[in-house]
All heavy atoms as TSV, in Angstrom:
chain	resi	resn	atom	element	x	y	z
A	1	MET	N	N	99.598	-103.795	118.364
A	1	MET	CA	C	100.907	-103.563	117.789
A	1	MET	C	C	101.137	-102.059	117.703
A	1	MET	O	O	100.246	-101.302	117.353
A	1	MET	CB	C	100.957	-104.196	116.413
A	1	MET	CG	C	102.300	-104.436	115.922
A	1	MET	SD	S	102.153	-105.595	114.545
A	1	MET	CE	C	103.785	-105.579	114.016
A	2	LEU	N	N	102.349	-101.653	118.008
A	2	LEU	CA	C	102.686	-100.241	117.999
A	2	LEU	C	C	103.028	-99.773	116.591
A	2	LEU	O	O	103.620	-100.490	115.803
A	2	LEU	CB	C	103.882	-99.968	118.907
A	2	LEU	CG	C	103.635	-100.068	120.400
A	2	LEU	CD1	C	104.941	-99.908	121.139
A	2	LEU	CD2	C	102.662	-99.008	120.848
A	3	TYR	N	N	102.614	-98.558	116.314
A	3	TYR	CA	C	103.016	-97.893	115.088
A	3	TYR	C	C	103.756	-96.638	115.495
A	3	TYR	O	O	103.278	-95.911	116.356
A	3	TYR	CB	C	101.816	-97.502	114.228
A	3	TYR	CG	C	102.238	-96.630	113.081
A	3	TYR	CD1	C	102.718	-97.193	111.915
A	3	TYR	CD2	C	102.207	-95.247	113.188
A	3	TYR	CE1	C	103.147	-96.397	110.877
A	3	TYR	CE2	C	102.639	-94.441	112.153
A	3	TYR	CZ	C	103.098	-95.015	110.994
A	3	TYR	OH	O	103.536	-94.233	109.979
A	4	PRO	N	N	104.837	-96.325	114.948
A	4	PRO	CA	C	105.681	-97.085	114.026
A	4	PRO	C	C	106.428	-98.190	114.758
A	4	PRO	O	O	106.543	-98.161	115.970
A	4	PRO	CB	C	106.644	-96.033	113.492
A	4	PRO	CG	C	106.734	-95.026	114.575
A	4	PRO	CD	C	105.400	-95.026	115.250
A	5	SER	N	N	106.940	-99.130	114.012
A	5	SER	CA	C	107.603	-100.262	114.650
A	5	SER	C	C	108.917	-99.828	115.298
A	5	SER	O	O	109.599	-98.919	114.826
A	5	SER	CB	C	107.839	-101.371	113.633
A	5	SER	OG	O	109.115	-101.344	113.115
A	6	VAL	N	N	109.257	-100.496	116.367
A	6	VAL	CA	C	110.485	-100.196	117.103
A	6	VAL	C	C	111.701	-100.472	116.221
A	6	VAL	O	O	112.694	-99.738	116.280
A	6	VAL	CB	C	110.527	-101.018	118.406
A	6	VAL	CG1	C	111.852	-100.832	119.119
A	6	VAL	CG2	C	109.372	-100.639	119.310
A	7	ASP	N	N	111.624	-101.495	115.385
A	7	ASP	CA	C	112.751	-101.813	114.501
A	7	ASP	C	C	113.046	-100.667	113.541
A	7	ASP	O	O	114.195	-100.393	113.231
A	7	ASP	CB	C	112.456	-103.085	113.706
A	7	ASP	CG	C	112.356	-104.304	114.605
A	7	ASP	OD1	O	113.033	-104.315	115.657
A	7	ASP	OD2	O	111.602	-105.231	114.266
A	8	LYS	N	N	112.014	-99.985	113.084
A	8	LYS	CA	C	112.194	-98.848	112.178
A	8	LYS	C	C	112.899	-97.690	112.896
A	8	LYS	O	O	113.771	-97.044	112.334
A	8	LYS	CB	C	110.834	-98.397	111.647
A	8	LYS	CG	C	110.899	-97.237	110.710
A	8	LYS	CD	C	109.513	-96.853	110.234
A	8	LYS	CE	C	109.573	-95.582	109.405
A	8	LYS	NZ	N	108.247	-95.077	109.086
A	9	ILE	N	N	112.526	-97.461	114.140
A	9	ILE	CA	C	113.101	-96.352	114.899
A	9	ILE	C	C	114.526	-96.652	115.330
A	9	ILE	O	O	115.326	-95.743	115.504
A	9	ILE	CB	C	112.201	-96.010	116.100
A	9	ILE	CG1	C	110.874	-95.494	115.571
A	9	ILE	CG2	C	112.836	-94.973	116.994
A	9	ILE	CD1	C	109.860	-95.195	116.632
A	10	LEU	N	N	114.873	-97.921	115.476
A	10	LEU	CA	C	116.243	-98.270	115.877
A	10	LEU	C	C	117.274	-97.863	114.827
A	10	LEU	O	O	118.462	-97.822	115.113
A	10	LEU	CB	C	116.351	-99.766	116.183
A	10	LEU	CG	C	115.841	-100.172	117.559
A	10	LEU	CD1	C	115.873	-101.678	117.715
A	10	LEU	CD2	C	116.660	-99.514	118.654
A	11	ASN	N	N	116.829	-97.538	113.622
A	11	ASN	CA	C	117.754	-97.004	112.619
A	11	ASN	C	C	118.190	-95.585	112.985
A	11	ASN	O	O	119.240	-95.130	112.564
A	11	ASN	CB	C	117.102	-96.999	111.234
A	11	ASN	CG	C	116.858	-98.400	110.729
A	11	ASN	OD1	O	117.570	-99.328	111.072
A	11	ASN	ND2	N	115.829	-98.549	109.911
A	12	GLN	N	N	117.366	-94.876	113.772
A	12	GLN	CA	C	117.679	-93.511	114.178
A	12	GLN	C	C	118.436	-93.468	115.502
A	12	GLN	O	O	119.193	-92.543	115.754
A	12	GLN	CB	C	116.390	-92.700	114.333
A	12	GLN	CG	C	115.583	-92.589	113.062
A	12	GLN	CD	C	114.235	-91.943	113.290
A	12	GLN	OE1	O	113.939	-91.503	114.398
A	12	GLN	NE2	N	113.433	-91.886	112.252
A	13	ILE	N	N	118.204	-94.458	116.365
A	13	ILE	CA	C	118.812	-94.507	117.691
A	13	ILE	C	C	119.646	-95.777	117.783
A	13	ILE	O	O	119.218	-96.846	117.368
A	13	ILE	CB	C	117.718	-94.497	118.784
A	13	ILE	CG1	C	116.888	-93.218	118.678
A	13	ILE	CG2	C	118.327	-94.607	120.163
A	13	ILE	CD1	C	115.713	-93.176	119.598
A	14	ASP	N	N	120.824	-95.666	118.362
A	14	ASP	CA	C	121.767	-96.782	118.344
A	14	ASP	C	C	121.527	-97.847	119.412
A	14	ASP	O	O	122.088	-98.912	119.336
A	14	ASP	CB	C	123.197	-96.255	118.444
A	14	ASP	CG	C	123.421	-95.420	119.695
A	14	ASP	OD1	O	122.434	-95.007	120.321
A	14	ASP	OD2	O	124.592	-95.184	120.043
A	15	SER	N	N	120.683	-97.588	120.398
A	15	SER	CA	C	120.521	-98.532	121.495
A	15	SER	C	C	119.050	-98.702	121.866
A	15	SER	O	O	118.313	-97.722	121.959
A	15	SER	CB	C	121.288	-98.024	122.717
A	15	SER	OG	O	120.951	-98.750	123.861
A	16	LYS	N	N	118.642	-99.944	122.086
A	16	LYS	CA	C	117.262	-100.205	122.519
A	16	LYS	C	C	116.994	-99.588	123.887
A	16	LYS	O	O	115.910	-99.089	124.147
A	16	LYS	CB	C	117.001	-101.711	122.610
A	16	LYS	CG	C	116.919	-102.406	121.302
A	16	LYS	CD	C	116.616	-103.883	121.523
A	16	LYS	CE	C	116.615	-104.636	120.215
A	16	LYS	NZ	N	116.321	-106.050	120.408
A	17	TYR	N	N	117.989	-99.596	124.743
A	17	TYR	CA	C	117.827	-99.077	126.091
A	17	TYR	C	C	117.626	-97.558	126.078
A	17	TYR	O	O	116.801	-97.022	126.801
A	17	TYR	CB	C	119.031	-99.454	126.954
A	17	TYR	CG	C	119.228	-100.946	127.011
A	17	TYR	CD1	C	120.280	-101.546	126.315
A	17	TYR	CD2	C	118.351	-101.765	127.712
A	17	TYR	CE1	C	120.451	-102.914	126.342
A	17	TYR	CE2	C	118.524	-103.139	127.739
A	17	TYR	CZ	C	119.570	-103.707	127.058
A	17	TYR	OH	O	119.733	-105.055	127.075
A	18	LYS	N	N	118.378	-96.894	125.234
A	18	LYS	CA	C	118.228	-95.442	125.092
A	18	LYS	C	C	116.846	-95.119	124.526
A	18	LYS	O	O	116.183	-94.180	124.956
A	18	LYS	CB	C	119.314	-94.891	124.178
A	18	LYS	CG	C	119.374	-93.378	124.149
A	18	LYS	CD	C	120.401	-92.859	123.152
A	18	LYS	CE	C	121.807	-93.224	123.533
A	18	LYS	NZ	N	122.822	-92.619	122.650
A	19	LEU	N	N	116.405	-95.914	123.564
A	19	LEU	CA	C	115.083	-95.719	122.965
A	19	LEU	C	C	113.984	-95.862	124.009
A	19	LEU	O	O	113.086	-95.025	124.099
A	19	LEU	CB	C	114.867	-96.715	121.826
A	19	LEU	CG	C	113.483	-96.708	121.184
A	19	LEU	CD1	C	113.212	-95.379	120.511
A	19	LEU	CD2	C	113.356	-97.851	120.201
A	20	VAL	N	N	114.056	-96.893	124.827
A	20	VAL	CA	C	113.060	-97.116	125.873
A	20	VAL	C	C	113.045	-95.959	126.863
A	20	VAL	O	O	111.980	-95.476	127.259
A	20	VAL	CB	C	113.324	-98.455	126.605
A	20	VAL	CG1	C	112.474	-98.581	127.856
A	20	VAL	CG2	C	113.062	-99.615	125.671
A	21	HIS	N	N	114.216	-95.485	127.235
A	21	HIS	CA	C	114.310	-94.367	128.179
A	21	HIS	C	C	113.670	-93.097	127.599
A	21	HIS	O	O	112.902	-92.415	128.270
A	21	HIS	CB	C	115.763	-94.112	128.553
A	21	HIS	CG	C	115.958	-92.939	129.444
A	21	HIS	ND1	N	115.556	-92.938	130.758
A	21	HIS	CD2	C	116.468	-91.713	129.206
A	21	HIS	CE1	C	115.822	-91.758	131.291
A	21	HIS	NE2	N	116.380	-91.000	130.364
A	22	VAL	N	N	113.994	-92.792	126.357
A	22	VAL	CA	C	113.467	-91.587	125.721
A	22	VAL	C	C	111.951	-91.678	125.554
A	22	VAL	O	O	111.222	-90.719	125.838
A	22	VAL	CB	C	114.165	-91.350	124.360
A	22	VAL	CG1	C	113.475	-90.250	123.573
A	22	VAL	CG2	C	115.621	-91.017	124.572
A	23	ILE	N	N	111.457	-92.823	125.123
A	23	ILE	CA	C	110.014	-92.991	124.931
A	23	ILE	C	C	109.280	-92.887	126.262
A	23	ILE	O	O	108.239	-92.222	126.356
A	23	ILE	CB	C	109.710	-94.339	124.249
A	23	ILE	CG1	C	110.210	-94.307	122.815
A	23	ILE	CG2	C	108.228	-94.638	124.265
A	23	ILE	CD1	C	110.156	-95.639	122.133
A	24	ALA	N	N	109.801	-93.521	127.291
A	24	ALA	CA	C	109.154	-93.468	128.602
A	24	ALA	C	C	109.127	-92.048	129.156
A	24	ALA	O	O	108.106	-91.595	129.695
A	24	ALA	CB	C	109.861	-94.403	129.574
A	25	THR	N	N	110.227	-91.337	128.998
A	25	THR	CA	C	110.300	-89.957	129.486
A	25	THR	C	C	109.299	-89.068	128.757
A	25	THR	O	O	108.577	-88.288	129.376
A	25	THR	CB	C	111.728	-89.398	129.311
A	25	THR	OG1	O	112.640	-90.247	130.001
A	25	THR	CG2	C	111.832	-87.990	129.844
A	26	ARG	N	N	109.254	-89.195	127.443
A	26	ARG	CA	C	108.331	-88.361	126.661
A	26	ARG	C	C	106.875	-88.729	126.950
A	26	ARG	O	O	106.013	-87.856	127.041
A	26	ARG	CB	C	108.639	-88.491	125.171
A	26	ARG	CG	C	107.720	-87.706	124.288
A	26	ARG	CD	C	107.776	-86.211	124.579
A	26	ARG	NE	N	106.776	-85.517	123.786
A	26	ARG	CZ	C	105.985	-84.557	124.254
A	26	ARG	NH1	N	106.125	-84.107	125.480
A	26	ARG	NH2	N	105.084	-84.014	123.489
A	27	ALA	N	N	106.591	-90.016	127.122
A	27	ALA	CA	C	105.228	-90.438	127.431
A	27	ALA	C	C	104.766	-89.867	128.775
A	27	ALA	O	O	103.618	-89.431	128.919
A	27	ALA	CB	C	105.133	-91.963	127.434
A	28	LYS	N	N	105.659	-89.830	129.757
A	28	LYS	CA	C	105.326	-89.235	131.056
A	28	LYS	C	C	105.067	-87.737	130.913
A	28	LYS	O	O	104.166	-87.198	131.537
A	28	LYS	CB	C	106.447	-89.466	132.063
A	28	LYS	CG	C	106.493	-90.870	132.594
A	28	LYS	CD	C	107.615	-91.018	133.597
A	28	LYS	CE	C	107.755	-92.449	134.054
A	28	LYS	NZ	N	108.863	-92.610	135.002
A	29	GLN	N	N	105.869	-87.062	130.092
A	29	GLN	CA	C	105.652	-85.635	129.866
A	29	GLN	C	C	104.289	-85.375	129.234
A	29	GLN	O	O	103.579	-84.455	129.638
A	29	GLN	CB	C	106.733	-85.065	128.936
A	29	GLN	CG	C	108.081	-84.927	129.557
A	29	GLN	CD	C	109.126	-84.462	128.544
A	29	GLN	OE1	O	108.886	-84.448	127.338
A	29	GLN	NE2	N	110.298	-84.101	129.045
A	30	ILE	N	N	103.926	-86.179	128.259
A	30	ILE	CA	C	102.622	-86.024	127.612
A	30	ILE	C	C	101.514	-86.248	128.623
A	30	ILE	O	O	100.537	-85.497	128.676
A	30	ILE	CB	C	102.475	-86.990	126.418
A	30	ILE	CG1	C	103.454	-86.610	125.307
A	30	ILE	CG2	C	101.042	-86.978	125.891
A	30	ILE	CD1	C	103.527	-87.625	124.184
A	31	GLN	N	N	101.649	-87.275	129.452
A	31	GLN	CA	C	100.627	-87.607	130.436
A	31	GLN	C	C	100.478	-86.505	131.481
A	31	GLN	O	O	99.360	-86.145	131.849
A	31	GLN	CB	C	100.967	-88.926	131.112
A	31	GLN	CG	C	99.882	-89.425	132.030
A	31	GLN	CD	C	100.223	-90.792	132.602
A	31	GLN	OE1	O	101.399	-91.126	132.745
A	31	GLN	NE2	N	99.215	-91.564	132.894
A	32	GLU	N	N	101.590	-85.942	131.939
A	32	GLU	CA	C	101.539	-84.937	133.004
A	32	GLU	C	C	101.113	-83.565	132.504
A	32	GLU	O	O	100.384	-82.859	133.184
A	32	GLU	CB	C	102.904	-84.838	133.687
A	32	GLU	CG	C	103.249	-86.064	134.493
A	32	GLU	CD	C	104.674	-86.049	135.016
A	32	GLU	OE1	O	105.431	-85.098	134.718
A	32	GLU	OE2	O	105.042	-87.004	135.721
A	33	THR	N	N	101.580	-83.177	131.316
A	33	THR	CA	C	101.310	-81.825	130.840
A	33	THR	C	C	100.232	-81.746	129.774
A	33	THR	O	O	99.595	-80.712	129.616
A	33	THR	CB	C	102.595	-81.183	130.259
A	33	THR	OG1	O	103.002	-81.921	129.107
A	33	THR	CG2	C	103.693	-81.153	131.294
A	34	GLY	N	N	100.059	-82.816	129.018
A	34	GLY	CA	C	99.087	-82.807	127.931
A	34	GLY	C	C	99.593	-82.092	126.686
A	34	GLY	O	O	98.861	-81.926	125.713
A	35	TRP	N	N	100.867	-81.672	126.687
A	35	TRP	CA	C	101.427	-80.942	125.550
A	35	TRP	C	C	101.871	-81.915	124.467
A	35	TRP	O	O	102.656	-82.825	124.702
A	35	TRP	CB	C	102.603	-80.093	126.009
A	35	TRP	CG	C	103.186	-79.288	124.906
A	35	TRP	CD1	C	102.622	-78.204	124.306
A	35	TRP	CD2	C	104.432	-79.516	124.252
A	35	TRP	NE1	N	103.454	-77.728	123.325
A	35	TRP	CE2	C	104.576	-78.517	123.264
A	35	TRP	CE3	C	105.435	-80.449	124.411
A	35	TRP	CZ2	C	105.671	-78.437	122.441
A	35	TRP	CZ3	C	106.540	-80.362	123.588
A	35	TRP	CH2	C	106.651	-79.372	122.620
A	36	LEU	N	N	101.347	-81.718	123.262
A	36	LEU	CA	C	101.689	-82.545	122.116
A	36	LEU	C	C	102.425	-81.707	121.085
A	36	LEU	O	O	102.153	-80.523	120.925
A	36	LEU	CB	C	100.420	-83.127	121.487
A	36	LEU	CG	C	99.556	-83.989	122.403
A	36	LEU	CD1	C	98.239	-84.318	121.726
A	36	LEU	CD2	C	100.284	-85.257	122.792
A	37	GLN	N	N	103.345	-82.325	120.363
A	37	GLN	CA	C	104.130	-81.606	119.362
A	37	GLN	C	C	103.447	-81.559	117.998
A	37	GLN	O	O	103.856	-80.796	117.136
A	37	GLN	CB	C	105.517	-82.228	119.238
A	37	GLN	CG	C	106.330	-82.055	120.494
A	37	GLN	CD	C	107.779	-82.430	120.276
A	37	GLN	OE1	O	108.289	-82.404	119.182
A	37	GLN	NE2	N	108.449	-82.786	121.356
A	38	MET	N	N	102.443	-82.387	117.797
A	38	MET	CA	C	101.674	-82.375	116.555
A	38	MET	C	C	100.216	-82.129	116.916
A	38	MET	O	O	99.840	-82.198	118.083
A	38	MET	CB	C	101.806	-83.722	115.824
A	38	MET	CG	C	103.208	-84.104	115.437
A	38	MET	SD	S	103.360	-85.570	114.366
A	38	MET	CE	C	102.631	-86.873	115.301
A	39	LYS	N	N	99.408	-81.865	115.912
A	39	LYS	CA	C	97.977	-81.735	116.162
A	39	LYS	C	C	97.428	-83.092	116.573
A	39	LYS	O	O	97.880	-84.131	116.091
A	39	LYS	CB	C	97.262	-81.247	114.906
A	39	LYS	CG	C	97.643	-79.841	114.525
A	39	LYS	CD	C	96.924	-79.421	113.279
A	39	LYS	CE	C	97.371	-78.039	112.867
A	39	LYS	NZ	N	96.789	-77.626	111.594
A	40	GLU	N	N	96.449	-83.086	117.447
A	40	GLU	CA	C	95.948	-84.339	118.007
A	40	GLU	C	C	95.379	-85.267	116.932
A	40	GLU	O	O	95.500	-86.486	117.034
A	40	GLU	CB	C	94.883	-84.049	119.067
A	40	GLU	CG	C	94.538	-85.261	119.878
A	40	GLU	CD	C	93.838	-84.935	121.175
A	40	GLU	OE1	O	93.742	-83.748	121.528
A	40	GLU	OE2	O	93.391	-85.884	121.825
A	41	ASN	N	N	94.775	-84.718	115.883
A	41	ASN	CA	C	94.194	-85.575	114.847
A	41	ASN	C	C	95.247	-86.151	113.899
A	41	ASN	O	O	94.928	-87.000	113.073
A	41	ASN	CB	C	93.126	-84.817	114.065
A	41	ASN	CG	C	93.670	-83.600	113.353
A	41	ASN	OD1	O	94.823	-83.228	113.536
A	41	ASN	ND2	N	92.841	-82.968	112.556
A	42	GLU	N	N	96.499	-85.730	114.000
A	42	GLU	CA	C	97.570	-86.272	113.166
A	42	GLU	C	C	98.171	-87.563	113.730
A	42	GLU	O	O	98.865	-88.283	113.025
A	42	GLU	CB	C	98.685	-85.236	112.995
A	42	GLU	CG	C	98.268	-84.019	112.208
A	42	GLU	CD	C	99.366	-82.983	112.105
A	42	GLU	OE1	O	100.437	-83.155	112.731
A	42	GLU	OE2	O	99.140	-81.983	111.409
A	43	TYR	N	N	97.914	-87.836	114.984
A	43	TYR	CA	C	98.436	-89.054	115.620
A	43	TYR	C	C	97.582	-90.255	115.231
A	43	TYR	O	O	96.359	-90.165	115.164
A	43	TYR	CB	C	98.424	-88.919	117.147
A	43	TYR	CG	C	99.454	-87.967	117.695
A	43	TYR	CD1	C	99.100	-86.674	118.055
A	43	TYR	CD2	C	100.772	-88.360	117.861
A	43	TYR	CE1	C	100.035	-85.792	118.567
A	43	TYR	CE2	C	101.716	-87.485	118.376
A	43	TYR	CZ	C	101.342	-86.208	118.725
A	43	TYR	OH	O	102.278	-85.351	119.228
A	44	LYS	N	N	98.228	-91.379	115.009
A	44	LYS	CA	C	97.510	-92.627	114.757
A	44	LYS	C	C	97.191	-93.338	116.068
A	44	LYS	O	O	96.238	-94.081	116.161
A	44	LYS	CB	C	98.321	-93.538	113.848
A	44	LYS	CG	C	98.486	-92.971	112.460
A	44	LYS	CD	C	99.231	-93.916	111.563
A	44	LYS	CE	C	99.357	-93.287	110.178
A	44	LYS	NZ	N	100.073	-94.155	109.254
A	45	ASN	N	N	98.033	-93.110	117.085
A	45	ASN	CA	C	97.853	-93.739	118.391
A	45	ASN	C	C	97.101	-92.804	119.322
A	45	ASN	O	O	97.223	-91.588	119.242
A	45	ASN	CB	C	99.212	-94.063	119.019
A	45	ASN	CG	C	99.944	-95.132	118.250
A	45	ASN	OD1	O	99.514	-96.261	118.194
A	45	ASN	ND2	N	101.062	-94.766	117.646
A	46	LYS	N	N	96.351	-93.389	120.224
A	46	LYS	CA	C	95.615	-92.600	121.204
A	46	LYS	C	C	96.326	-92.545	122.551
A	46	LYS	O	O	96.050	-91.679	123.355
A	46	LYS	CB	C	94.214	-93.176	121.394
A	46	LYS	CG	C	93.385	-93.110	120.134
A	46	LYS	CD	C	91.942	-93.364	120.409
A	46	LYS	CE	C	91.142	-93.387	119.155
A	46	LYS	NZ	N	90.915	-92.125	118.536
A	47	LYS	N	N	97.265	-93.461	122.774
A	47	LYS	CA	C	97.971	-93.510	124.052
A	47	LYS	C	C	99.303	-92.778	123.969
A	47	LYS	O	O	99.884	-92.608	122.896
A	47	LYS	CB	C	98.176	-94.961	124.475
A	47	LYS	CG	C	96.856	-95.657	124.709
A	47	LYS	CD	C	97.035	-96.959	125.414
A	47	LYS	CE	C	95.657	-97.534	125.681
A	47	LYS	NZ	N	95.686	-98.566	126.663
A	48	GLU	N	N	99.781	-92.373	125.127
A	48	GLU	CA	C	100.988	-91.554	125.207
A	48	GLU	C	C	102.223	-92.263	124.663
A	48	GLU	O	O	103.064	-91.655	124.008
A	48	GLU	CB	C	101.243	-91.118	126.658
A	48	GLU	CG	C	100.235	-90.142	127.206
A	48	GLU	CD	C	98.986	-90.802	127.778
A	48	GLU	OE1	O	98.941	-92.046	127.846
A	48	GLU	OE2	O	98.064	-90.069	128.144
A	49	LEU	N	N	102.346	-93.541	124.943
A	49	LEU	CA	C	103.516	-94.297	124.498
A	49	LEU	C	C	103.606	-94.320	122.974
A	49	LEU	O	O	104.660	-94.065	122.397
A	49	LEU	CB	C	103.460	-95.722	125.048
A	49	LEU	CG	C	104.678	-96.583	124.837
A	49	LEU	CD1	C	105.846	-96.026	125.632
A	49	LEU	CD2	C	104.395	-97.998	125.262
A	50	GLY	N	N	102.509	-94.592	122.328
A	50	GLY	CA	C	102.476	-94.600	120.864
A	50	GLY	C	C	102.723	-93.230	120.279
A	50	GLY	O	O	103.388	-93.083	119.249
A	51	ARG	N	N	102.186	-92.210	120.936
A	51	ARG	CA	C	102.397	-90.845	120.451
A	51	ARG	C	C	103.858	-90.437	120.581
A	51	ARG	O	O	104.391	-89.740	119.722
A	51	ARG	CB	C	101.493	-89.876	121.201
A	51	ARG	CG	C	100.047	-90.043	120.792
A	51	ARG	CD	C	99.132	-89.107	121.512
A	51	ARG	NE	N	97.787	-89.258	120.961
A	51	ARG	CZ	C	96.768	-88.501	121.314
A	51	ARG	NH1	N	96.922	-87.558	122.222
A	51	ARG	NH2	N	95.590	-88.690	120.765
A	52	ALA	N	N	104.517	-90.879	121.643
A	52	ALA	CA	C	105.946	-90.602	121.802
A	52	ALA	C	C	106.742	-91.272	120.678
A	52	ALA	O	O	107.661	-90.674	120.120
A	52	ALA	CB	C	106.426	-91.078	123.168
A	53	LEU	N	N	106.380	-92.499	120.324
A	53	LEU	CA	C	107.037	-93.193	119.214
A	53	LEU	C	C	106.843	-92.436	117.904
A	53	LEU	O	O	107.769	-92.293	117.112
A	53	LEU	CB	C	106.474	-94.603	119.063
A	53	LEU	CG	C	107.078	-95.685	119.937
A	53	LEU	CD1	C	106.238	-96.946	119.873
A	53	LEU	CD2	C	108.488	-95.979	119.506
A	54	GLU	N	N	105.638	-91.949	117.681
A	54	GLU	CA	C	105.360	-91.205	116.454
A	54	GLU	C	C	106.171	-89.918	116.383
A	54	GLU	O	O	106.629	-89.521	115.313
A	54	GLU	CB	C	103.874	-90.882	116.347
A	54	GLU	CG	C	103.014	-92.092	116.044
A	54	GLU	CD	C	101.551	-91.733	115.861
A	54	GLU	OE1	O	101.258	-90.816	115.078
A	54	GLU	OE2	O	100.710	-92.372	116.510
A	55	GLU	N	N	106.329	-89.250	117.514
A	55	GLU	CA	C	107.117	-88.015	117.538
A	55	GLU	C	C	108.579	-88.283	117.220
A	55	GLU	O	O	109.220	-87.515	116.500
A	55	GLU	CB	C	106.988	-87.328	118.895
A	55	GLU	CG	C	105.620	-86.713	119.128
A	55	GLU	CD	C	105.470	-86.077	120.485
A	55	GLU	OE1	O	106.415	-86.119	121.301
A	55	GLU	OE2	O	104.392	-85.523	120.742
A	56	ILE	N	N	109.120	-89.380	117.721
A	56	ILE	CA	C	110.505	-89.749	117.396
A	56	ILE	C	C	110.625	-90.081	115.916
A	56	ILE	O	O	111.548	-89.633	115.242
A	56	ILE	CB	C	110.982	-90.935	118.257
A	56	ILE	CG1	C	111.118	-90.487	119.719
A	56	ILE	CG2	C	112.317	-91.479	117.748
A	56	ILE	CD1	C	111.404	-91.602	120.670
A	57	ASP	N	N	109.673	-90.826	115.389
A	57	ASP	CA	C	109.684	-91.193	113.984
A	57	ASP	C	C	109.576	-89.970	113.075
A	57	ASP	O	O	110.190	-89.913	112.022
A	57	ASP	CB	C	108.546	-92.171	113.676
A	57	ASP	CG	C	108.620	-92.723	112.272
A	57	ASP	OD1	O	109.730	-93.095	111.844
A	57	ASP	OD2	O	107.565	-92.780	111.611
A	58	ALA	N	N	108.811	-88.973	113.502
A	58	ALA	CA	C	108.639	-87.755	112.704
A	58	ALA	C	C	109.840	-86.809	112.824
A	58	ALA	O	O	109.903	-85.806	112.130
A	58	ALA	CB	C	107.369	-87.028	113.153
A	59	GLY	N	N	110.785	-87.131	113.706
A	59	GLY	CA	C	111.968	-86.291	113.863
A	59	GLY	C	C	111.748	-85.095	114.768
A	59	GLY	O	O	112.540	-84.163	114.763
A	60	LEU	N	N	110.693	-85.120	115.564
A	60	LEU	CA	C	110.401	-84.009	116.471
A	60	LEU	C	C	111.197	-84.084	117.767
A	60	LEU	O	O	111.309	-83.101	118.472
A	60	LEU	CB	C	108.909	-83.966	116.781
A	60	LEU	CG	C	107.998	-83.754	115.557
A	60	LEU	CD1	C	106.544	-83.905	115.953
A	60	LEU	CD2	C	108.259	-82.403	114.942
A	61	ILE	N	N	111.747	-85.252	118.064
A	61	ILE	CA	C	112.551	-85.441	119.269
A	61	ILE	C	C	113.956	-85.801	118.831
A	61	ILE	O	O	114.160	-86.772	118.110
A	61	ILE	CB	C	111.967	-86.541	120.177
A	61	ILE	CG1	C	110.591	-86.135	120.648
A	61	ILE	CG2	C	112.890	-86.830	121.341
A	61	ILE	CD1	C	109.886	-87.178	121.471
A	62	LYS	N	N	114.909	-85.007	119.233
A	62	LYS	CA	C	116.307	-85.240	118.904
A	62	LYS	C	C	117.017	-85.878	120.091
A	62	LYS	O	O	116.896	-85.413	121.213
A	62	LYS	CB	C	117.015	-83.929	118.549
A	62	LYS	CG	C	116.344	-83.137	117.456
A	62	LYS	CD	C	116.412	-83.846	116.145
A	62	LYS	CE	C	115.743	-83.004	115.068
A	62	LYS	NZ	N	115.353	-83.752	113.929
A	63	ILE	N	N	117.747	-86.949	119.841
A	63	ILE	CA	C	118.469	-87.644	120.894
A	63	ILE	C	C	119.942	-87.292	120.773
A	63	ILE	O	O	120.541	-87.411	119.709
A	63	ILE	CB	C	118.253	-89.164	120.795
A	63	ILE	CG1	C	116.837	-89.501	121.198
A	63	ILE	CG2	C	119.177	-89.904	121.723
A	63	ILE	CD1	C	115.908	-89.795	120.167
A	64	LYS	N	N	120.527	-86.851	121.887
A	64	LYS	CA	C	121.945	-86.470	121.900
A	64	LYS	C	C	122.804	-87.635	122.302
A	64	LYS	O	O	122.454	-88.487	123.022
A	64	LYS	CB	C	122.165	-85.326	122.892
A	64	LYS	CG	C	121.486	-84.068	122.464
A	64	LYS	CD	C	121.760	-82.987	123.463
A	64	LYS	CE	C	121.076	-81.698	123.043
A	64	LYS	NZ	N	121.311	-80.639	123.970
């Protein structure tokens, strides 16, 4: 199960499709560059997809 839950993040983003696009894009960036916005030990997830969700939940990624 992913943390944080997708339902919680949908309060910040108006569309599931937009959320999926943003998470996938950020996960690819993490995988290709290895650049993280938080310290590595602050993440609860070890995979890029979960880390992208955590960054959105923490307000580090702004969606226009």
